[in-house]
C-alpha positions in Angstrom: 0.0 19.6 5.0 0.5 16.1 3.6 2.2 14.9 0.5 1.2 12.1 -1.8 3.7 10.7 -4.4 3.5 7.9 -7.0 5.2 6.9 -10.2 3.7 7.1 -13.7 5.0 4.4 -16.0 4.9 5.2 -19.7 5.8 3.0 -22.6 8.2 4.6 -25.1 8.0 4.2 -28.9 11.3 4.6 -30.6 13.5 3.4 -33.5 15.4 0.1 -33.0 18.8 1.7 -32.7 17.7 3.8 -29.7 17.5 0.6 -27.6 21.3 0.2 -27.9 21.7 3.9 -26.8 19.5 3.3 -23.8 21.7 0.4 -22.8 24.9 2.3 -23.4 23.6 5.2 -21.2 22.7 2.8 -18.4 26.1 1.1 -18.5 27.8 4.5 -18.3 25.6 5.6 -15.4 26.4 2.5 -13.4 30.1 2.8 -14.2 30.1 6.4 -12.9 28.0 5.4 -9.8 30.4 2.5 -9.0 33.4 4.9 -9.3 31.8 7.4 -6.8 31.0 4.5 -4.5 34.7 3.7 -4.3 35.5 7.4 -3.7 33.1 7.4 -0.8 34.6 4.2 0.6 38.0 5.9 0.5 36.7 9.1 2.2 34.1 7.8 4.7 33.8 11.2 6.4 31.7 12.3 3.4 28.8 10.2 4.8 28.5 12.4 7.8 27.7 15.5 5.6 24.4 16.5 4.3 23.5 15.6 0.7 24.3 18.9 -0.8 27.7 19.2 1.1 28.5 15.6 0.3 27.8 16.4 -3.4 30.1 19.4 -3.3 32.9 17.4 -1.6 32.7 14.5 -4.1 32.8 16.9 -7.0 35.9 18.6 -5.5 37.6 15.2 -5.2 36.8 14.1 -8.7 35.9 17.0 -11.0 38.6 19.3 -12.5 37.8 23.0 -12.8 39.8 26.2 -13.1 40.1 26.5 -9.4 40.5 22.7 -8.9 42.9 21.7 -11.7 44.2 18.5 -10.0 41.5 16.6 -8.2 42.5 13.7 -6.0 40.6 11.0 -7.9 39.8 12.4 -11.3 36.6 11.2 -13.0 38.1 11.8 -16.5 40.3 8.8 -16.1 37.1 6.7 -16.0 34.8 8.5 -18.4 35.6 11.9 -19.9 33.2 14.7 -20.8 30.4 13.6 -18.4 27.5 16.1 -18.3 27.2 17.8 -14.9 23.6 16.6 -14.3 24.4 13.1 -15.3 27.3 13.1 -12.9 25.3 14.4 -10.0 22.6 11.8 -10.6 25.2 9.1 -10.4 26.7 10.7 -7.2 23.3 10.7 -5.5 22.8 7.0 -6.5 26.2 6.2 -5.0 25.5 8.1 -1.9 22.3 6.2 -1.3 24.0 2.9 -1.7 26.9 3.9 0.5 24.7 5.2 3.3 22.7 1.9 3.2 25.8 -0.2 3.3 27.3 1.9 6.2 24.1 1.5 8.2 23.9 -2.2 7.6 27.5 -2.7 8.5 27.1 -0.6 11.7 24.1 -2.8 12.8 26.1 -5.9 12.1 29.0 -4.7 14.2 26.6 -3.9 17.0 25.1 -7.4 16.9 28.6 -8.9 16.9 29.7 -6.8 20.0 26.6 -7.9 21.9 27.3 -11.6 21.1 30.9 -11.3 22.1 29.9 -9.5 25.4 27.6 -12.4 26.2 30.4 -14.8 25.1 28.2 -16.4 22.5 29.3 -17.7 19.1 28.6 -15.2 16.3 28.4 -16.8 12.9 26.6 -14.1 10.9 28.6 -13.0 7.9 29.3 -9.3 7.5 27.6 -7.3 4.7 29.6 -6.7 1.6 29.5 -3.7 -0.8 27.7 -4.1 -4.1 29.7 -6.3 -6.5 27.7 -5.3 -9.6 25.7 -2.2 -10.4 22.5 -2.4 -12.4 20.7 0.9 -11.5 18.2 2.5 -13.8 19.4 5.8 -15.2 18.0 8.9 -13.5 17.6 11.9 -15.8 18.0 15.2 -14.0 17.0 18.5 -15.5 19.3 19.1 -18.4 19.1 15.5 -19.5 15.5 15.9 -20.8 13.4 18.8 -22.2 10.4 19.7 -24.2 8.1 17.1 -22.6 4.5 16.9 -23.8 1.8 14.4 -23.5 3.0 12.6 -26.6 6.8 12.9 -26.7 10.0 13.9 -24.9 13.6 14.8 -25.8 16.3 12.8 -24.0 20.0 13.3 -23.9 21.6 9.8 -24.4 25.1 8.4 -24.7 25.4 6.7 -28.0 28.8 5.1 -27.2 30.8 7.8 -28.9 29.0 11.1 -28.1 26.0 12.7 -26.4 23.0 13.2 -28.6 19.4 14.5 -28.2 16.8 12.0 -29.3 13.1 12.3 -29.5 10.9 9.4 -28.3 7.1 9.1 -28.3 5.3 8.4 -25.0 2.3 6.0 -24.8 0.1 4.9 -21.9 -1.3 7.3 -19.3 -0.6 11.1 -19.1 0.6 13.0 -16.1 -2.5 13.9 -14.0 -3.3 17.5 -13.1 -2.2 19.0 -9.8 1.1 17.1 -9.5 4.7 18.2 -9.6 6.9 16.2 -12.0 10.2 14.8 -10.7 13.2 13.4 -12.5 12.3 10.6 -14.8 14.2 7.3 -15.1 14.9 4.9 -18.0 13.8 1.5 -16.9 14.2 -1.7 -18.8 11.2 -4.1 -18.9 12.2 -7.2 -20.7 13.4 -6.2 -24.1 11.7 -2.8 -24.1 12.4 0.5 -22.3 9.9 2.5 -20.2 10.0 6.0 -18.7 9.2 6.1 -15.0 8.3 9.6 -13.7 7.8 10.3 -10.0 5.0 12.8 -9.3 4.0 14.5 -6.0 1.2 16.7 -4.8 0.6 18.6 -1.5 -2.8 18.7 0.2 -4.4 19.3 3.6 -3.7 16.4 5.8 -7.0 14.5 6.7 -8.0 14.2 10.3 -7.6 11.0 12.3 -10.4 8.5 12.4 -11.4 9.3 15.9 -11.6 13.0 15.1 -13.6 12.5 11.9 -16.2 10.2 13.6 -17.2 13.0 16.0 -19.3 14.7 13.3 -22.5 13.2 11.9 -21.5 14.3 8.3 -18.6 11.8 8.2 -19.1 8.9 5.9 -17.1 5.7 5.8 -16.8 3.1 3.0 -16.6 -0.5 4.4 -15.2 -3.1 2.0 -15.6 -6.9 2.2 -13.1 -8.7 -0.1 -14.1 -12.1 -1.4 -12.9 -14.9 -3.7 -16.1 -15.9 -5.5 -18.5 -14.0 -7.8 -18.1 -10.6 -6.0 -14.5 -9.6 -5.6 -15.5 -6.7 -3.4 -18.7 -5.4 -1.8 -18.6 -1.8 -0.6 -21.2 0.0 1.5 -21.3 3.7 2.4 -22.3 4.4 6.0 -22.5 7.6 8.1 -21.3 8.1 11.6 -24.7 7.1 13.0 -24.6 3.7 11.2 -27.1 4.3 8.5 -26.5 2.6 5.1 -26.5 5.1 2.2 -25.2 3.1 -0.8 -23.9 -0.3 -1.9 -21.6 -1.4 -4.7 -21.0 -4.9 -6.0 -17.7 -5.4 -7.9 -18.0 -8.6 -9.9 -15.4 -10.6 -11.8 -14.3 -13.2 -9.3 -15.4 -16.3 -11.2 -13.8 -15.2 -14.4 -10.4 -14.4 -12.7 -10.5 -17.7 -10.8 -11.4 -19.7 -13.9 -8.6 -18.1 -15.9 -6.0 -18.7 -13.2 -7.1 -22.3 -12.6 -6.9 -23.0 -16.3 -3.3 -21.8 -16.5 -2.3 -23.6 -13.4 -3.8 -26.8 -14.9 -1.6 -26.3 -17.9 1.5 -25.8 -15.7 0.7 -29.0 -13.8 0.3 -31.0 -17.0 3.5 -29.6 -18.5 5.4 -30.6 -15.3 4.0 -34.1 -15.4 5.4 -34.7 -18.8 9.0 -34.3 -17.7 8.9 -34.7 -13.9 12.1 -32.7 -13.6 12.3 -29.1 -12.4 15.7 -27.3 -12.9 16.9 -25.8 -9.7 17.1 -22.1 -9.8 15.2 -21.7 -13.0 11.6 -20.8 -13.6 9.5 -23.3 -15.5 6.5 -22.4 -17.7 7.6 -18.8 -17.8 4.9 -17.6 -20.2 2.1 -19.2 -18.2 3.3 -17.8 -14.9 3.6 -14.4 -16.5 0.0 -14.6 -17.6 -1.2 -15.4 -14.1 0.9 -12.7 -12.6 -0.2 -10.0 -15.0 -3.9 -10.8 -14.7 -3.7 -10.7 -10.9 -1.9 -7.4 -11.0 -4.4 -5.9 -13.4 -7.4 -7.0 -11.5 -6.0 -5.8 -8.2 -5.4 -2.3 -9.7 -8.8 -2.2 -11.3 -10.7 -3.3 -8.2 -8.8 -1.0 -5.9 -9.5 1.9 -8.3 -13.2 1.1 -8.3 -13.3 1.0 -4.5 -11.6 4.4 -4.2 -13.8 5.9 -6.9 -17.0 4.7 -5.2 -15.8 6.1 -1.9 -14.9 9.5 -3.4 -18.1 9.7 -5.4 -20.2 9.4 -2.2 -18.0 11.7 -0.1 -16.5 9.0 2.2 -13.4 10.1 4.1 -12.6 6.7 5.7 -12.0 3.4 4.0 -12.4 0.3 6.2 -11.1 -3.2 5.5 -10.8 -6.5 7.4 -7.3 -7.1 8.9 -6.7 -10.3 7.1 -3.7 -12.2 8.4 -2.2 -15.5 7.2 -4.8 -17.2 5.1 -4.0 -20.8 4.2 -5.7 -22.7 1.3 -7.4 -26.0 1.9 -5.8 -29.2 0.9 -6.6 -30.6 -2.6 -5.3 -30.7 -6.1 -2.3 -28.6 -7.1 -4.4 -26.2 -9.3 -7.1 -25.7 -6.7 -4.7 -25.1 -3.8 -2.4 -22.9 -5.8 -5.4 -21.0 -7.2 -6.7 -20.2 -3.7 -3.3 -19.2 -2.5 -2.9 -16.6 -5.3 -6.4 -15.4 -4.7 -5.4 -14.6 -1.1 -2.4 -12.8 -2.4 -4.6 -10.7 -4.7 -6.7 -9.7 -1.7 -3.6 -8.3 -0.1 -2.7 -6.4 -3.2 -6.2 -4.9 -3.4 -5.8 -3.5 0.1 -2.2 -2.3 -0.6 -3.2 -0.5 -3.8 -6.4 0.9 -2.4 -4.6 2.4 0.5 -2.2 4.6 -1.5 -4.9 5.5 -4.1 -7.2 6.6 -1.3 -4.5 8.7 0.3 -4.2 10.6 -3.0 -7.9 11.4 -2.7 -7.5 12.6 0.9 -9.1 9.4 2.3 -7.5 7.5 5.1 -7.6 3.7 5.5 -8.4 1.7 8.6 -8.7 -2.0 9.4 -10.9 -4.0 11.9 -10.9 -7.5 13.3 -12.2 -10.1 10.8 -13.5 -12.4 13.5 -17.0 -13.7 12.5 -17.8 -10.8 10.1 -19.5 -13.2 7.8 -21.4 -15.0 10.6 -22.8 -11.9 12.4 -26.1 -10.3 11.6 -25.7 -6.6 10.8 -29.1 -5.8 12.3 -29.2 -7.7 15.6 -25.6 -9.0 15.8 -26.7 -12.6 16.3 -25.3 -15.6 14.5 -26.8 -16.1 11.0 -27.5 -19.1 8.8 -25.8 -19.0 5.4 -27.2 -21.1 2.6 -27.8 -21.6 -1.1 -31.1 -21.1 -2.8 -31.4 -24.8 -3.4 -31.0 -25.7 0.3 -32.9 -25.0 3.5 -32.3 -21.9 5.5 -30.3 -23.6 8.2 -26.6 -24.2 9.1 -23.7 -22.3 7.8 -22.0 -23.1 4.5 -19.0 -20.8 3.6 -19.2 -19.1 0.3 -23.0 -19.4 -0.2 -24.7 -16.1 -1.2 -27.8 -15.9 1.1 -27.9 -15.1 4.8 -30.8 -15.6 7.2 -31.0 -14.5 10.8 -33.3 -16.6 12.9 -33.5 -13.8 15.6 -34.6 -10.9 13.5 -35.5 -12.4 10.2 -32.9 -10.5 8.2 -32.3 -11.7 4.6 -30.3 -10.2 1.7 -26.8 -10.8 0.4 -24.2 -12.4 2.6 -21.3 -10.3 1.3 -23.2 -7.1 1.8 -24.1 -8.1 5.3 -20.4 -8.7 6.0 -19.5 -5.3 4.6 -22.1 -3.7 7.0 -20.6 -5.5 9.9 -17.1 -4.3 9.0 -18.3 -0.7 9.1 -20.1 -1.2 12.3 -17.0 -2.5 14.0 -15.1 0.7 13.2 -18.0 2.7 14.8 -18.1 0.4 17.8 -14.3 0.9 18.3 -14.8 4.6 18.2 -17.6 4.4 20.8 -15.4 2.4 23.0 -12.6 5.0 22.6 -15.1 7.7 23.5 -16.3 5.9 26.7 -12.7 5.3 27.7 -11.7 9.0 27.4 -14.9 10.7 28.4 -14.7 13.2 31.2 -15.4 12.1 34.8 -18.7 13.4 36.1 -18.6 16.3 38.5 -19.9 16.1 42.0 -23.6 17.2 42.4 -24.1 20.4 44.3 -26.3 18.8 46.9 -23.6 16.3 47.7 -21.0 19.0 47.8 -23.2 21.0 50.3 -23.6 18.0 52.5 -19.8 17.5 52.6 -19.3 21.2 53.6 -21.7 20.7 56.5 -19.6 17.9 58.0 -18.3 18.5 61.5 -14.9 20.1 62.0 -13.5 16.8 63.2 -12.7 15.9 59.7 -8.9 15.8 59.4 -8.7 16.8 55.7 -10.7 19.8 54.4 -12.5 19.3 51.1 -12.2 23.1 50.4 -8.5 22.6 49.7 -9.4 20.6 46.5 -12.4 22.7 45.5 -10.7 23.6 42.2 -10.9 20.0 41.1 -14.0 17.8 41.0 -13.8 14.7 43.1 -13.3 11.5 41.2 -15.8 8.7 41.1 -15.3 5.0 40.3 -15.9 4.2 36.7 -18.9 2.0 36.0 -18.3 -1.4 34.4 -18.7 -1.2 30.7 -20.6 -4.0 28.9 -20.6 -5.1 25.3 -21.4 -2.6 22.6 -23.0 -5.0 20.1 -26.3 -3.0 20.1 -25.0 0.4 20.9 -25.3 3.6 19.0 -24.1 3.5 15.5 -25.4 0.1 14.6 -27.0 0.0 11.2 -30.7 -1.0 11.3 -32.1 -1.9 7.9 -35.7 -0.9 7.2 -36.2 -3.7 4.7 -34.7 -7.2 4.2 -34.0 -7.0 0.5 -30.6 -6.0 -0.8 -30.0 -2.9 -3.0 -29.5 -3.0 -6.7 -26.1 -3.7 -8.2 -24.3 -0.4 -9.0 -21.2 -1.5 -10.8 -18.8 -4.2 -11.9 -15.3 -4.8 -13.2 -14.9 -3.9 -16.9 -16.1 -6.6 -19.2 -12.7 -7.3 -20.7 -11.7 -9.0 -17.5 -14.3 -11.7 -18.0 -13.2 -12.5 -21.5 -10.6 -15.2 -21.0 -10.9 -17.4 -24.1 -7.5 -19.0 -23.8 
């Protein structure tokens, strides 16, 4: 069985005075967590215990009961009348920080001992415990109740007492089939959101090699771009046949919006010529760029996973894109390309965890010449624009032409087909590498048995095992089984695009 977890972020609607109570609750939570961190530092043996035993030990040291009337380090001296669930949430937060600090310190000491043993100078500074605490408040059961799709009751510290308050929930609901964890109060700017971890259990999908052994397996190959089509997806089966294609548009709108904001930033900087060290300039413009890139990455990754699940694909294939560097040019052009590369990485990151929630595993292949290779004959193609001749290779142009087989269509779709074929080729290579050695023919075995008795080693002694033979030299698998062969040169119709609101940047 496998588990998939994620966090649902919901905006809360509440009266203005509730914001002060949220802040007071968070300050108290961090104050209690910092207190328990000091208790752990004074009793380091607690870290060797399990979480439950460590919790019991810390409560014995700090919480007064009828059987434990005089604790060693009473919590009431710091904050009296703390609810038990609130206290335990703070203890677990302190335990996590203490274990992290202990591990980091242990590794630092190990590096120092190695340097001293080699008689080398060791200048690395030791780690220090957290000086300030700014953790989000975790609400265990007992600190919240009566949760519905529209509201929830929270137990908050108002500064003088504990009170139950009702807040309304906006944004998305909790999806079906998930178990709800303990929510957290998280500050976003001047507002407060409710973050709820959710988890579901499902049957673990098989590995790529195991899935590709059946003909029914389908893969979704994705080619990520920077121009008009942000992503092109093709559904292929284990034999290499193409079943469906999807073009996800919106690249020009996103790049145009980002370039416009970067131009504004450049003009604002030129007016002063001074950038304050350690301070972010043009905060609002940078926030616009960041939010749009984040939104587009989530939307595109969701579209990719939805398309794969709709056609029954169980494997998602991307290119293994490494360090992409933008070309030299103006600030807005170079910075725009750099952030477009970052967005491609986000799309892969988000699609990976979203696909896992659908029971789809993700794989990556080498990006070498995926845009220059013909998906039909695997020869080098010419890439051109409609206004130019079908010769040469111009990056970013939409039309491909293969002089060897005459293939035409869409360049991004061709690259997507090549990406899927490389996964199939890798599987075939794996199969050839691990295939069973051929057994000795019966005629050859009979001839060996008829050899004279002068042979010093009898072959009958190893009759239980078939004799080995030398492996034949393997050649390239460019035209092997699994290669997609298109029946016609035209490309399929466009099946989808990004929602239209992403193309409406009027600012």
